[in-house]
KEDRENTI-228532 format. One line per 3 residues: number of its first residue (from 0); their letters; for each residue x, y, z of C-alpha. Coordinates in nm, 2 decimals. Layout:
BEGIN
NUM	a	X Y Z | ... $
This chain:
BEGIN
0	mqt	-4.74 -8.20 -20.18 | -4.62 -8.56 -20.18 | -4.56 -8.54 -19.81 $
3	mqr	-4.91 -8.41 -19.75 | -5.06 -8.68 -19.98 | -4.88 -8.95 -19.78 $
6	chd	-5.03 -8.80 -19.46 | -5.37 -8.81 -19.62 | -5.33 -9.17 -19.72 $
9	rca	-5.22 -9.28 -19.37 | -5.51 -9.10 -19.22 | -5.76 -9.26 -19.46 $
12	tgr	-5.63 -9.61 -19.39 | -5.64 -9.57 -19.01 | -5.26 -9.60 -18.95 $
15	igg	-5.23 -9.29 -18.74 | -5.44 -9.20 -18.43 | -5.49 -8.83 -18.51 $
18	lvp	-5.66 -8.65 -18.80 | -5.43 -8.44 -19.02 | -5.60 -8.15 -19.20 $
21	vvt	-5.54 -8.17 -19.57 | -5.53 -7.84 -19.76 | -5.71 -7.87 -20.08 $
24	pah	-5.81 -7.58 -20.32 | -6.15 -7.58 -20.16 | -6.00 -7.54 -19.82 $
27	rgl	-5.76 -7.26 -19.88 | -5.85 -6.94 -19.70 | -6.04 -7.12 -19.43 $
30	pqr	-5.95 -7.04 -19.07 | -5.77 -7.31 -18.86 | -6.09 -7.41 -18.69 $
33	glq	-6.24 -7.47 -19.04 | -5.95 -7.68 -19.14 | -6.00 -7.90 -18.83 $
36	aaa	-6.37 -7.94 -18.92 | -6.27 -8.02 -19.28 | -6.03 -8.28 -19.16 $
39	van	-6.29 -8.46 -18.96 | -6.53 -8.46 -19.25 | -6.26 -8.59 -19.49 $
42	avt	-6.17 -8.87 -19.26 | -6.53 -8.98 -19.21 | -6.66 -8.95 -19.56 $
45	nst	-6.36 -9.01 -19.78 | -6.20 -9.30 -19.59 | -6.13 -9.61 -19.80 $
48	tkl	-6.15 -9.82 -19.48 | -6.48 -9.85 -19.30 | -6.46 -9.70 -18.96 $
51	pas	-6.62 -9.86 -18.65 | -6.96 -9.71 -18.56 | -6.82 -9.57 -18.23 $
54	hle	-6.55 -9.38 -18.43 | -6.81 -9.25 -18.68 | -7.03 -9.12 -18.39 $
57	ssk	-6.74 -8.96 -18.22 | -6.64 -8.78 -18.54 | -6.99 -8.65 -18.59 $
60	kal	-7.00 -8.52 -18.24 | -6.66 -8.35 -18.29 | -6.79 -8.18 -18.61 $
63	eql	-7.10 -8.06 -18.43 | -6.89 -7.92 -18.15 | -6.67 -7.73 -18.39 $
66	kqq	-6.97 -7.59 -18.56 | -7.11 -7.47 -18.23 | -6.78 -7.31 -18.14 $
69	avn	-6.78 -7.13 -18.47 | -7.13 -6.99 -18.41 | -7.09 -6.90 -18.04 $
72	rya	-6.85 -6.61 -18.09 | -6.99 -6.42 -17.80 | -6.91 -6.69 -17.54 $
75	gdk	-6.53 -6.65 -17.61 | -6.26 -6.47 -17.43 | -6.36 -6.13 -17.56 $
78	kss	-6.68 -6.13 -17.35 | -6.65 -5.92 -17.04 | -6.66 -6.10 -16.70 $
81	iia	-6.85 -5.99 -16.39 | -6.61 -6.04 -16.10 | -6.68 -6.03 -15.73 $
84	igl	-6.39 -6.00 -15.49 | -6.37 -5.91 -15.13 | -6.39 -6.04 -14.77 $
87	tih	-6.68 -6.10 -14.53 | -6.73 -6.18 -14.16 | -6.73 -6.55 -14.25 $
90	nap	-6.37 -6.56 -14.36 | -6.19 -6.24 -14.24 | -6.15 -6.10 -13.89 $
93	vel	-6.27 -5.75 -13.80 | -5.91 -5.63 -13.76 | -5.87 -5.68 -14.14 $
96	rek	-6.22 -5.57 -14.25 | -6.18 -5.24 -14.08 | -5.86 -5.17 -14.28 $
99	lav	-6.04 -5.23 -14.61 | -6.37 -5.05 -14.52 | -6.47 -4.77 -14.75 $
102	pea	-6.71 -4.51 -14.62 | -7.02 -4.44 -14.84 | -6.89 -4.09 -14.92 $
105	ewp	-6.58 -4.25 -15.07 | -6.76 -4.50 -15.30 | -6.76 -4.27 -15.60 $
108	rai	-6.39 -4.21 -15.57 | -6.32 -4.58 -15.54 | -6.53 -4.65 -15.85 $
111	eel	-6.35 -4.39 -16.04 | -6.01 -4.52 -15.94 | -6.10 -4.88 -16.02 $
114	cqf	-6.23 -4.79 -16.37 | -5.90 -4.61 -16.45 | -5.73 -4.95 -16.47 $
117	phi	-5.71 -5.07 -16.84 | -5.90 -5.39 -16.79 | -6.19 -5.27 -16.57 $
120	eea	-6.50 -5.13 -16.74 | -6.74 -5.09 -16.45 | -6.72 -5.11 -16.07 $
123	avl	-6.93 -5.10 -15.76 | -6.85 -5.10 -15.38 | -7.05 -5.27 -15.11 $
126	stc	-6.89 -5.19 -14.77 | -7.07 -5.26 -14.44 | -6.97 -5.37 -14.09 $
129	nrm	-6.98 -5.74 -14.21 | -6.83 -5.72 -14.55 | -6.62 -5.53 -14.80 $
132	ely	-6.70 -5.64 -15.16 | -6.61 -5.51 -15.50 | -6.80 -5.59 -15.81 $
135	vvg	-6.63 -5.51 -16.14 | -6.69 -5.58 -16.51 | -6.35 -5.68 -16.65 $
138	lsw	-6.23 -5.70 -17.01 | -5.98 -5.97 -16.90 | -6.05 -6.21 -16.62 $
141	hrg	-5.70 -6.26 -16.49 | -5.58 -5.90 -16.55 | -5.90 -5.75 -16.40 $
144	vre	-5.85 -5.96 -16.08 | -5.49 -5.86 -16.06 | -5.58 -5.49 -16.09 $
147	vee	-5.85 -5.51 -15.82 | -5.61 -5.69 -15.59 | -5.35 -5.42 -15.65 $
150	wls	-5.61 -5.15 -15.56 | -5.72 -5.33 -15.25 | -5.36 -5.37 -15.12 $
153	rts	-5.27 -5.01 -15.21 | -5.57 -4.84 -15.05 | -5.57 -5.06 -14.73 $
156	gvp	-5.19 -5.07 -14.68 | -5.21 -5.45 -14.64 | -4.95 -5.65 -14.84 $
159	lee	-5.12 -5.87 -15.10 | -4.96 -6.19 -14.96 | -5.13 -6.11 -14.62 $
162	lrp	-5.46 -6.02 -14.79 | -5.51 -6.31 -15.03 | -5.58 -6.59 -14.78 $
165	ylf	-5.89 -6.40 -14.67 | -6.03 -6.29 -15.00 | -6.31 -6.47 -15.19 $
168	llr	-6.31 -6.45 -15.57 | -6.62 -6.53 -15.79 | -6.68 -6.50 -16.16 $
171	drd	-6.99 -6.44 -16.37 | -7.28 -6.67 -16.26 | -7.11 -6.74 -15.92 $
174	ath	-7.06 -6.37 -15.87 | -7.42 -6.28 -15.96 | -7.56 -6.56 -15.74 $
177	hlm	-7.35 -6.43 -15.45 | -7.49 -6.08 -15.48 | -7.85 -6.22 -15.50 $
180	rvs	-7.78 -6.42 -15.18 | -7.63 -6.11 -15.01 | -7.93 -5.90 -15.10 $
183	ggl	-8.17 -6.17 -14.97 | -7.99 -6.19 -14.64 | -7.87 -6.55 -14.69 $
186	dsl	-7.50 -6.46 -14.66 | -7.55 -6.23 -14.35 | -7.42 -6.31 -14.00 $
189	vmg	-7.79 -6.29 -13.89 | -7.97 -6.48 -14.16 | -8.26 -6.28 -14.32 $
192	egq	-8.14 -5.94 -14.18 | -8.31 -5.64 -14.35 | -8.04 -5.38 -14.33 $
195	ila	-7.83 -5.54 -14.60 | -8.10 -5.49 -14.86 | -8.11 -5.12 -14.78 $
198	qvr	-7.73 -5.12 -14.82 | -7.75 -5.29 -15.16 | -8.01 -5.04 -15.26 $
201	qvy	-7.78 -4.76 -15.15 | -7.50 -4.90 -15.37 | -7.74 -4.88 -15.67 $
204	kvg	-7.85 -4.52 -15.57 | -7.49 -4.40 -15.54 | -7.40 -4.57 -15.86 $
207	qnc	-7.65 -4.36 -16.06 | -7.42 -4.06 -16.03 | -7.10 -4.26 -16.12 $
210	pgf	-7.00 -4.31 -16.48 | -6.82 -4.62 -16.38 | -7.14 -4.79 -16.26 $
213	grh	-7.23 -4.90 -16.60 | -7.50 -5.10 -16.78 | -7.41 -5.45 -16.66 $
216	lng	-7.38 -5.36 -16.29 | -7.68 -5.13 -16.30 | -7.89 -5.43 -16.43 $
219	lfk	-7.73 -5.67 -16.18 | -7.79 -5.46 -15.87 | -8.14 -5.38 -15.98 $
222	qai	-8.21 -5.75 -16.01 | -8.05 -5.81 -15.68 | -8.28 -5.56 -15.51 $
225	tag	-8.58 -5.74 -15.67 | -8.45 -6.07 -15.53 | -8.40 -5.93 -15.18 $
228	krv	-8.76 -5.79 -15.18 | -8.90 -6.12 -15.30 | -8.71 -6.32 -15.04 $
231	rae	-8.86 -6.11 -14.76 | -9.21 -6.09 -14.90 | -9.25 -6.46 -15.00 $
234	tsi	-9.06 -6.64 -14.72 | -9.06 -6.62 -14.34 | -8.68 -6.56 -14.33 $
237	stg	-8.72 -6.21 -14.19 | -8.94 -6.29 -13.89 | -8.80 -6.24 -13.54 $
240	svs	-8.46 -6.08 -13.46 | -8.29 -6.04 -13.79 | -8.02 -5.77 -13.77 $
243	vss	-7.67 -5.71 -13.63 | -7.83 -5.47 -13.38 | -8.08 -5.72 -13.25 $
246	aav	-7.81 -5.99 -13.22 | -7.60 -5.73 -13.02 | -7.89 -5.67 -12.78 $
249	ela	-7.94 -6.05 -12.74 | -7.57 -6.11 -12.68 | -7.55 -5.83 -12.41 $
252	qlk	-7.86 -5.96 -12.24 | -7.72 -6.31 -12.24 | -7.40 -6.19 -12.07 $
255	lpt	-7.58 -6.00 -11.80 | -7.59 -6.21 -11.48 | -7.97 -6.15 -11.43 $
258	hnw	-8.05 -6.13 -11.80 | -8.27 -5.83 -11.71 | -8.23 -5.49 -11.87 $
261	ada	-8.39 -5.33 -11.57 | -8.07 -5.40 -11.37 | -7.83 -5.23 -11.62 $
264	kvc	-7.77 -4.87 -11.72 | -7.74 -4.86 -12.10 | -7.55 -4.61 -12.32 $
267	iig	-7.55 -4.59 -12.70 | -7.28 -4.41 -12.90 | -7.43 -4.28 -13.22 $
270	agk	-7.78 -4.20 -13.34 | -7.79 -4.35 -13.69 | -7.97 -4.65 -13.84 $
273	mst	-7.80 -4.91 -13.63 | -7.87 -4.71 -13.31 | -8.23 -4.69 -13.41 $
276	llv	-8.25 -5.06 -13.43 | -8.06 -5.10 -13.10 | -8.33 -4.89 -12.93 $
279	khl	-8.60 -5.08 -13.10 | -8.48 -5.42 -12.97 | -8.38 -5.29 -12.63 $
282	qsk	-8.74 -5.16 -12.59 | -8.88 -5.50 -12.70 | -8.66 -5.67 -12.44 $
285	gck	-8.78 -5.45 -12.15 | -8.53 -5.16 -12.15 | -8.70 -4.84 -12.04 $
288	evt	-8.41 -4.59 -12.03 | -8.11 -4.52 -12.24 | -7.83 -4.26 -12.27 $
291	vln	-7.75 -4.15 -12.62 | -7.43 -3.97 -12.73 | -7.40 -3.81 -13.07 $
294	rsl	-7.20 -3.54 -13.24 | -7.52 -3.34 -13.32 | -7.82 -3.28 -13.11 $
297	pra	-8.10 -3.28 -13.38 | -8.04 -3.64 -13.49 | -8.04 -3.77 -13.13 $
300	qal	-8.36 -3.58 -13.06 | -8.52 -3.73 -13.37 | -8.43 -4.07 -13.24 $
303	see	-8.59 -4.00 -12.90 | -8.91 -3.88 -13.07 | -8.93 -4.21 -13.26 $
306	fpe	-8.96 -4.41 -12.93 | -9.18 -4.20 -12.69 | -9.21 -4.49 -12.44 $
309	vkf	-8.83 -4.50 -12.38 | -8.67 -4.23 -12.15 | -8.37 -4.07 -12.33 $
312	nih	-8.08 -3.90 -12.17 | -7.91 -3.71 -12.47 | -7.55 -3.59 -12.45 $
315	lmp	-7.30 -3.46 -12.70 | -6.96 -3.63 -12.76 | -6.76 -3.41 -12.51 $
318	dlm	-6.96 -3.59 -12.23 | -6.85 -3.94 -12.36 | -6.63 -4.05 -12.08 $
321	scv	-6.86 -3.94 -11.80 | -7.16 -4.12 -11.97 | -6.95 -4.43 -12.02 $
324	eas	-6.85 -4.44 -11.65 | -7.21 -4.40 -11.54 | -7.32 -4.70 -11.76 $
327	dvi	-7.30 -5.08 -11.73 | -7.35 -5.17 -12.10 | -7.22 -4.95 -12.38 $
330	faa	-7.31 -5.00 -12.74 | -7.09 -4.84 -13.00 | -7.26 -4.78 -13.34 $
333	sgs	-7.11 -4.46 -13.47 | -6.97 -4.37 -13.81 | -6.63 -4.27 -13.66 $
336	eel	-6.33 -4.41 -13.83 | -6.12 -4.38 -13.51 | -6.11 -4.54 -13.17 $
339	lil	-6.33 -4.34 -12.93 | -6.26 -4.53 -12.61 | -5.91 -4.65 -12.51 $
342	ked	-5.78 -4.88 -12.24 | -5.63 -4.59 -12.04 | -5.98 -4.42 -12.04 $
345	vvk	-6.15 -4.72 -11.89 | -5.88 -4.81 -11.63 | -5.96 -4.49 -11.44 $
348	mat	-6.33 -4.56 -11.42 | -6.51 -4.69 -11.11 | -6.60 -5.06 -11.10 $
351	psa	-6.97 -5.13 -11.19 | -7.21 -5.27 -10.93 | -7.22 -5.64 -10.83 $
354	ivg	-7.57 -5.69 -10.99 | -7.41 -5.67 -11.34 | -7.12 -5.89 -11.23 $
357	skr	-6.89 -5.59 -11.15 | -6.80 -5.57 -11.52 | -6.86 -5.29 -11.77 $
360	rfv	-6.96 -5.45 -12.10 | -6.88 -5.28 -12.44 | -7.06 -5.41 -12.75 $
363	dis	-6.89 -5.26 -13.05 | -7.08 -5.31 -13.38 | -6.89 -5.04 -13.57 $
366	vpr	-6.65 -5.11 -13.85 | -6.40 -4.96 -13.82 | -6.41 -5.03 -13.45 $
369	nia	-6.48 -4.75 -13.19 | -6.37 -4.94 -12.88 | -6.01 -5.05 -12.82 $
372	pqi	-5.98 -5.43 -12.79 | -5.70 -5.38 -12.53 | -5.98 -5.31 -12.28 $
375	nel	-6.02 -5.68 -12.25 | -5.70 -5.69 -12.05 | -5.88 -5.52 -11.76 $
378	eha	-6.05 -5.72 -11.49 | -6.36 -5.50 -11.47 | -6.43 -5.45 -11.84 $
381	ivy	-6.49 -5.67 -12.15 | -6.54 -5.58 -12.52 | -6.75 -5.77 -12.77 $
384	nvd	-6.73 -5.69 -13.15 | -6.94 -5.80 -13.45 | -6.74 -6.13 -13.47 $
387	dlk	-6.86 -6.23 -13.13 | -7.22 -6.22 -13.24 | -7.18 -6.57 -13.40 $
390	evv	-7.26 -6.72 -13.06 | -7.61 -6.57 -13.08 | -7.69 -6.64 -13.44 $
393	aan	-7.61 -7.01 -13.46 | -7.96 -7.11 -13.34 | -8.10 -6.84 -13.57 $
396	keg	-7.97 -7.02 -13.88 | -8.11 -7.36 -13.77 | -8.45 -7.21 -13.72 $
399	raq	-8.45 -7.05 -14.06 | -8.33 -7.35 -14.27 | -8.66 -7.41 -14.44 $
402	aaa	-8.71 -7.04 -14.52 | -8.35 -7.03 -14.66 | -8.42 -7.32 -14.89 $
405	eae	-8.73 -7.14 -15.02 | -8.53 -6.82 -15.07 | -8.27 -7.01 -15.28 $
408	vli	-8.54 -7.10 -15.53 | -8.65 -6.74 -15.56 | -8.29 -6.63 -15.60 $
411	ree	-8.23 -6.87 -15.88 | -8.53 -6.74 -16.06 | -8.40 -6.38 -16.03 $
414	qra	-8.06 -6.49 -16.14 | -8.19 -6.66 -16.45 | -8.39 -6.34 -16.53 $
417	fea	-8.06 -6.14 -16.51 | -7.87 -6.39 -16.72 | -8.14 -6.38 -16.98 $
420	wrd	-8.12 -6.00 -16.99 | -7.74 -6.01 -17.01 | -7.74 -6.26 -17.29 $
423	sle	-7.99 -6.04 -17.48 | -7.73 -5.76 -17.48 | -7.50 -5.97 -17.71 $
426	tvp	-7.74 -5.92 -18.00 | -7.77 -5.54 -17.95 | -7.47 -5.45 -18.18 $
429	tik	-7.62 -5.68 -18.46 | -7.96 -5.52 -18.42 | -7.82 -5.17 -18.43 $
432	alr	-7.60 -5.25 -18.74 | -7.89 -5.41 -18.92 | -8.13 -5.12 -18.85 $
435	ska	-7.86 -4.87 -18.94 | -7.79 -5.03 -19.28 | -8.16 -5.07 -19.36 $
438	eai	-8.22 -4.70 -19.27 | -7.92 -4.59 -19.48 | -8.05 -4.78 -19.79 $
441	raa	-8.41 -4.65 -19.73 | -8.30 -4.29 -19.69 | -8.07 -4.30 -20.00 $
444	efe	-8.35 -4.46 -20.22 | -8.60 -4.21 -20.09 | -8.37 -3.92 -20.19 $
447	kai	-8.33 -4.06 -20.54 | -8.70 -4.10 -20.58 | -8.77 -3.74 -20.47 $
450	srl	-8.50 -3.60 -20.70 | -8.66 -3.78 -20.99 | -9.00 -3.64 -20.90 $
453	gdg	-8.88 -3.29 -20.88 | -9.12 -3.04 -20.74 | -9.43 -3.24 -20.83 $
456	lnk	-9.52 -3.35 -20.47 | -9.63 -3.13 -20.18 | -9.52 -3.17 -19.82 $
459	kql	-9.81 -3.40 -19.73 | -9.74 -3.63 -20.03 | -9.36 -3.63 -19.95 $
462	kav	-9.44 -3.73 -19.59 | -9.67 -4.01 -19.71 | -9.40 -4.15 -19.94 $
465	eel	-9.14 -4.14 -19.66 | -9.38 -4.31 -19.42 | -9.44 -4.57 -19.69 $
468	skg	-9.07 -4.64 -19.72 | -9.03 -4.66 -19.34 | -9.32 -4.90 -19.31 $
471	ivn	-9.18 -5.14 -19.57 | -8.84 -5.14 -19.40 | -9.00 -5.21 -19.05 $
474	kll	-9.21 -5.49 -19.18 | -8.92 -5.65 -19.36 | -8.70 -5.62 -19.05 $
477	hgp	-8.96 -5.77 -18.81 | -8.87 -6.13 -18.89 | -8.49 -6.09 -18.85 $
480	mta	-8.53 -5.88 -18.54 | -8.76 -6.15 -18.38 | -8.49 -6.41 -18.47 $
483	lrc	-8.24 -6.21 -18.26 | -8.44 -6.21 -17.94 | -8.46 -6.51 -17.71 $
486	dgt	-8.51 -6.62 -17.35 | -8.15 -6.67 -17.23 | -8.25 -6.95 -16.99 $
489	dpd	-8.28 -7.20 -17.27 | -7.94 -7.30 -17.40 | -8.08 -7.44 -17.73 $
492	avg	-8.26 -7.11 -17.79 | -7.94 -6.91 -17.72 | -7.75 -7.13 -17.97 $
495	qtl	-8.01 -7.08 -18.23 | -8.02 -6.70 -18.17 | -7.64 -6.68 -18.21 $
498	snm	-7.66 -6.89 -18.53 | -7.92 -6.64 -18.66 | -7.70 -6.35 -18.56 $
501	eal	-7.40 -6.49 -18.75 | -7.62 -6.56 -19.06 | -7.76 -6.21 -19.06 $
504	erm	-7.42 -6.05 -19.02 | -7.28 -6.26 -19.31 | -7.58 -6.20 -19.54 $
507	fql	-7.60 -5.82 -19.48 | -7.22 -5.78 -19.44 | -7.29 -5.60 -19.11 $
510	sev	-6.92 -5.62 -19.00 | -6.86 -5.34 -19.25 | -7.13 -5.11 -19.10 $
513	dvt	-7.02 -4.81 -18.90 | -7.32 -4.76 -18.67 | -7.19 -4.44 -18.52 $
516	ama	-7.13 -4.28 -18.86 | -7.47 -4.38 -18.99 | -7.64 -4.25 -18.67 $
519	gkq	-7.48 -3.92 -18.73 | -7.62 -3.89 -19.08 | -7.98 -3.96 -18.97 $
């Protein structure tokens, strides 16, 4: 005690730079953070030497900071983090993206595997030709990231040290902002493209049947879809050619010596959504005839019916090589996970006519790729993939700069709405506990009253008394419940709400309430 008293005296006379917490009877039992606050208060109020004004102000600020830290329990390490990790066309080559690509049919399996890790609560997969991104809710930031990296390396077969240089990693607000931009088409190769919104919507749809696509990601993707819709409805970012397919058509036309589709024979491998967009843009550029190859006939026929002004030559996949040899420009947009055309297939083919530069041009917009890149070693053939589309889209971005700036404003609004919703979730346990405790007290007192009254009341009267007790409880709870709801966009309001939450938990001893047990009794 003498040693502690000497430390107190030295602190009071200003002979040491730091504040030493003094344990008095009033302080015993306080947590360490409380002791630190008490030390600041003792040094300021009990000092025998008058402190400079600047020191006094600093001490007051430190005390306020400690108070805020004590109140804001929900902003600590225990709060789950939303993590976005993956790679995109902006920072990873197609050779790597195709190794990590996850077909839509495999998304539920991937979500299940990710959620089996001890620090991952929720998961979602967004895998397209331009990106492979994972969104997870992690109980631990560092451990959650490590588990996702482990999964990516294991499923792709790419060593982590080779994968890491190409990965992006975002947390909480940065992660949610990124998804909003993706949905709005601001992070796409072709700015403002519409297909990515449909893909984000598909992630949300698939997630409805996956237990691992939980409450936080459900809310995030729902808000991201709203953001994507607003960007396209309220800005001009989606005008003109705004898809990978349209950029592929423009690139191929740019490479044709005459820049005229009437001079080239066109073949499309696949009859899905991207092929539909290819035909749409080819038609708009003056192409009148295309050959379509697909595994099934009905889907290719449905595609031809959608464009009655274009002449379709429909073939099944066994005719692939003969159709390719008869064509000058071949677009690959199938869902195949294997190479369909190899170098040895093309080397045997006749050289195209001089009007197309004596070269057969392959435009592969599939990921994984369908056309072997080794074909580029041949003199009479050349292969372009999605990474080569950057040449076409550079001017596109410049022309959409104003629309992109407007879109960013809308995205920030939607992000704030999501953050407010997410912040509101922090008070849910307190609201449930308070309601459960109030209902338990009401039900117990109602039973006591009924037992005292005996059989003197009929069913109608019993119901009236019970409704009376419920009405009283609801009116008494209205004020506290209102104090637990706020707009999460205002930091001061959030702080006040958390303060109210702590006060209610302390006053009503809500930490002792077993919500599950009480719910079972009701």
